[in-house]
C-alpha positions in Angstrom: 296.3 255.6 2.7 293.1 254.6 4.4 291.7 256.7 7.2 290.9 255.3 10.6 287.4 254.1 11.0 285.5 252.8 14.0 287.1 251.1 17.0 288.3 247.7 17.9 285.9 245.1 19.2 286.9 245.7 22.8 287.7 248.8 24.7 287.9 247.4 28.3 289.2 244.2 29.7 288.0 242.7 33.0 291.1 241.5 34.8 291.1 238.6 37.3 292.5 239.0 40.7 296.2 238.7 41.2 296.7 239.3 44.8 298.1 242.5 46.4 296.3 245.6 45.3 294.3 243.7 42.6 290.8 242.7 43.4 288.5 240.2 41.6 286.6 241.8 38.7 288.8 244.9 38.6 288.1 246.6 35.3 291.3 247.8 33.6 291.4 249.9 30.4 293.9 248.6 27.9 297.1 250.5 28.0 297.2 251.5 24.3 294.9 253.0 21.8 291.9 250.8 21.0 290.9 252.6 17.8 291.8 251.0 14.5 295.0 252.7 13.3 294.0 253.2 9.7 296.5 253.9 6.9 298.8 251.1 5.7 302.2 249.5 6.4 304.8 248.4 4.0 306.3 245.0 4.9 310.1 244.8 5.3 312.4 241.8 5.5 312.1 240.1 8.9 308.5 241.0 9.6 305.8 238.5 10.4 302.1 239.2 10.3 302.1 238.8 14.1 304.9 241.4 14.6 303.1 243.9 12.4 299.8 243.4 14.3 301.7 243.7 17.6 303.4 247.0 16.4 300.1 248.5 15.6 298.2 247.1 18.6 295.6 245.2 16.5 294.5 241.5 16.5 296.5 239.5 14.0 293.3 237.9 12.8 291.8 241.3 12.0 294.9 242.3 10.1 294.9 239.1 8.1 291.2 239.5 7.3 291.5 243.1 6.3 294.2 242.1 3.7 292.9 238.7 2.6 295.9 236.9 4.0 295.1 233.2 4.8 297.0 231.0 7.3 299.9 230.5 7.7 300.0 234.3 7.0 302.7 234.5 4.3 303.8 238.1 3.6 306.5 239.6 1.4 308.9 242.6 1.6 307.4 245.5 -0.2 303.8 244.3 0.3 301.5 247.0 1.6 299.0 246.0 4.3 295.9 247.9 5.2 295.6 248.8 8.8 291.8 249.1 8.8 288.9 247.2 7.2 287.4 248.1 3.9 284.0 248.5 5.6 283.0 249.4 9.1 284.0 247.0 11.9 280.3 246.2 12.5 280.1 244.8 9.0 282.9 242.3 9.6 282.3 241.6 13.3 282.0 237.9 14.0 283.4 236.8 10.6 287.1 236.7 11.5 288.6 233.4 10.7 290.4 231.3 13.3 293.5 229.5 12.1 295.3 226.5 13.6 298.6 227.2 15.3 300.5 224.5 13.5 299.2 224.0 9.9 300.6 220.9 8.2 303.4 221.5 5.7 301.3 219.9 3.0 298.9 222.8 3.1 301.6 225.4 2.4 302.0 226.3 -1.3 305.6 226.6 -2.2 306.2 229.7 -4.3 309.1 231.6 -5.7 308.6 234.4 -3.2 310.8 233.8 -0.2 309.2 232.9 3.1 310.4 231.2 6.3 309.8 228.3 8.5 311.1 227.5 12.0 314.4 225.9 10.9 315.5 228.5 8.4 319.0 229.9 9.3 319.0 233.3 11.0 319.5 236.3 8.8 322.9 238.0 8.7 321.3 241.2 10.0 320.6 239.7 13.4 324.1 238.7 14.7 322.9 238.6 18.3 320.7 235.5 17.6 322.0 232.3 19.1 319.6 229.4 18.3 319.2 226.5 20.6 317.5 223.1 20.1 313.7 223.1 20.5 312.0 221.1 23.3 309.5 218.4 22.8 305.9 219.5 22.9 304.2 219.9 26.2 302.4 216.9 27.5 298.6 217.0 27.5 297.0 218.8 30.4 298.0 222.0 31.9 299.5 222.2 35.4 297.0 223.2 38.1 296.8 226.9 38.8 297.7 228.4 42.2 294.5 230.4 42.2 291.0 230.2 40.7 290.6 230.7 37.0 288.6 233.9 36.0 288.0 234.4 32.3 288.3 237.8 30.7 284.9 239.1 29.6 284.9 240.5 26.0 282.7 243.4 25.2 281.4 241.8 22.0 280.5 238.1 21.6 282.9 236.3 19.3 283.0 232.7 17.9 284.7 230.2 20.2 288.4 229.9 19.5 290.1 226.5 19.6 292.7 225.8 22.3 296.2 224.9 21.2 296.3 221.2 20.5 298.9 218.9 22.0 301.3 217.7 19.3 304.5 215.8 18.9 305.9 218.4 16.5 308.5 220.9 17.9 308.1 223.4 15.0 305.3 225.1 13.2 305.2 227.2 10.0 305.5 230.9 10.8 306.4 232.7 7.6 308.9 235.6 7.8 309.0 238.2 5.1 312.0 237.8 2.8 313.2 234.4 4.3 312.8 231.2 2.3 310.7 228.4 3.7 312.7 225.1 3.5 310.9 221.9 2.4 309.8 219.5 5.2 312.4 217.0 4.0 315.3 219.2 5.2 313.8 220.1 8.6 315.9 218.7 11.5 314.5 215.8 13.6 312.8 216.7 16.9 315.3 217.5 19.6 315.2 215.8 23.0 313.2 217.4 25.7 314.9 220.2 27.8 314.4 220.7 31.5 312.3 223.8 32.2 312.0 225.9 35.3 309.2 225.0 37.7 307.4 227.4 40.0 304.0 228.8 40.8 301.5 228.8 38.0 298.0 230.2 37.4 295.4 229.3 34.9 293.4 232.2 33.4 291.3 232.2 30.2 292.6 228.7 29.2 296.3 229.6 29.5 298.5 228.5 32.4 300.9 231.4 33.2 304.2 231.6 35.1 306.6 234.5 35.8 308.9 235.0 32.9 312.0 236.0 34.9 313.3 236.1 38.5 314.0 239.6 39.7 312.4 242.8 41.0 309.3 244.3 39.6 310.6 247.8 38.8 307.7 249.1 36.7 304.0 248.3 36.8 301.6 248.4 33.9 300.4 251.9 33.1 297.5 252.5 30.7 298.6 254.9 28.0 302.2 253.9 27.9 303.8 253.7 24.5 305.3 250.4 25.5 302.6 248.9 27.7 303.8 246.2 30.0 305.7 245.5 33.2 309.5 245.7 33.7 311.4 243.1 35.7 314.9 244.1 36.8 317.8 241.7 36.9 321.4 241.1 35.7 322.7 240.7 32.2 322.5 237.1 31.1 319.7 236.1 33.5 317.3 233.6 32.1 314.1 234.8 30.3 311.5 232.1 30.2 308.3 231.5 28.3 305.4 232.5 30.5 303.2 229.7 29.0 303.2 227.0 26.4 303.1 228.3 22.8 304.7 229.0 19.5 307.3 231.6 18.7 305.7 234.0 16.1 308.5 236.7 16.1 312.2 236.7 17.1 314.0 239.8 16.0 314.9 243.4 16.6 312.7 245.3 14.1 310.3 246.9 16.6 311.7 250.3 17.9 311.9 250.5 21.6 311.9 246.8 22.3 315.5 245.8 21.5 315.9 242.1 20.9 312.3 240.9 21.1 310.5 237.5 21.3 306.7 237.2 20.8 304.9 233.9 21.6 301.4 232.9 20.6 299.6 230.9 23.3 296.1 230.8 21.7 294.2 232.7 19.1 293.5 235.3 21.8 296.7 235.6 23.8 300.3 236.6 22.8 303.1 237.5 25.2 306.2 239.6 24.4 309.7 239.7 25.9 311.9 242.7 25.2 315.4 244.2 25.8 317.1 240.8 25.7 320.8 240.5 25.1 320.4 237.2 23.2 317.4 235.5 21.6 317.5 231.7 21.9 314.5 230.7 19.9 313.3 231.3 16.3 310.0 231.7 14.5 307.8 228.6 14.4 309.6 226.9 17.4 307.3 225.4 20.0 308.2 226.3 23.6 306.9 225.1 27.0 306.2 227.2 30.0 309.4 227.8 32.0 311.7 227.1 29.0 314.5 229.6 28.6 313.9 231.6 25.4 316.4 234.5 25.9 319.0 236.1 28.1 318.2 239.4 29.9 319.9 242.5 28.7 319.5 246.2 28.0 319.0 246.4 24.2 316.6 249.3 23.6 316.8 250.2 27.3 319.2 252.0 29.7 319.4 249.1 32.3 319.2 245.3 32.4 315.6 244.4 32.5 312.8 242.4 30.9 309.9 244.2 29.3 307.0 241.8 29.5 303.7 242.2 27.9 300.5 240.2 27.4 298.1 241.0 24.6 294.5 239.8 24.5 292.8 240.0 21.1 295.4 242.6 20.2 294.8 244.8 23.3 297.6 245.2 25.9 296.4 244.0 29.3 298.0 244.1 32.8 300.2 241.0 33.2 299.7 241.1 36.9 296.1 240.1 36.3 297.3 236.8 34.8 300.6 235.9 36.5 300.5 234.1 39.9 301.2 236.1 43.1 304.8 237.0 43.3 
C-alpha cells in the first residue's frame, strides 16, 4: 500500500455567481478532501476508471496516469490501482494526458479479458436497470446561457483541454470491468432523436448547464460532507435529466451511499453525478443531451425520494449552485 503524498493540483475553486446568496467571484473550498488518498484499490466487476476516481475524489486523468492506463481506460476485476503517483505531484504536474471522449472502435485492441461498450447487455446483478434508446448527438453550438459565463480559475496552470466534439455517433467506448466489449459490427444502429426538456440554461466554463430535476432544493452544498452535493426533493418516478450534454461513464449501484447512480462526463474537466434513483435509463458509453431523461427519482441509498446531484471539476466537488441557472 502506498502512503499518501502531496496534495491535488487545486485546493480552492472560484465559483461564478448563481443568484440569491451567491456573489460573483465567491471563493468556495471543495467539499471533500483535496489530498491524494494514497494506498490502492482493487477493481471489482462493474467498476469503470471514472467511478473509481469519483469514489476517491481524484481526477480520472490523474488516476489513469498513476497506473499507466491509456484511453479508453480498460480495467479488469482483480486489478489493483494505485491511488497516488509514484513520485511527488510536482514531478508529474502538467504531463497528464488528455483523451478524446469518443475514441474510434478501430483503436481499441480486442483482448481475451472482458471489457464493455455502450451496447453490452446489463449485468444480472443490476436488476433495476431499464435501458432505453439513445438520442442522436447534440447539434453543434450550445444554447445561449441565461447569465454571463465566468470560468473557474485553477490554482495551477494546466494544458488546454479540448471541448467535446459534435458527432453523429450515439455511443462511445467506456470499458466496464468484467463486461465484454462487443465488436462494432453488432452494435445497434443509431436511435431516432428523443424530445428533451427545455428550460433555463447557463454556460459556465465551456459547459451549458440546466437543472437536473424539478422539485424543491432540500439540502445545499456543504464543504466537508461525505457525499458532497445538493439534494432535490420530489416524488418517486419523477424525471431525472442530464444537466448538460455528455457521455455516460458509469451506470450502476456499486458506490456506497449513492444508491442507483449515473455519472456523466461533460468535458475532460467536468463530471456530474445523479444518485438515489429508482431506475437508471442509460448505460455506459451512451451519449446524452442536456434535458434528456436519464433516470427516475427514487430513494435507493436514502430515506426519502430525492436526487443527489453533484458536479466535479478536475476531481474536486464544487457547489452546483455556482453552475446551474437561477432557480
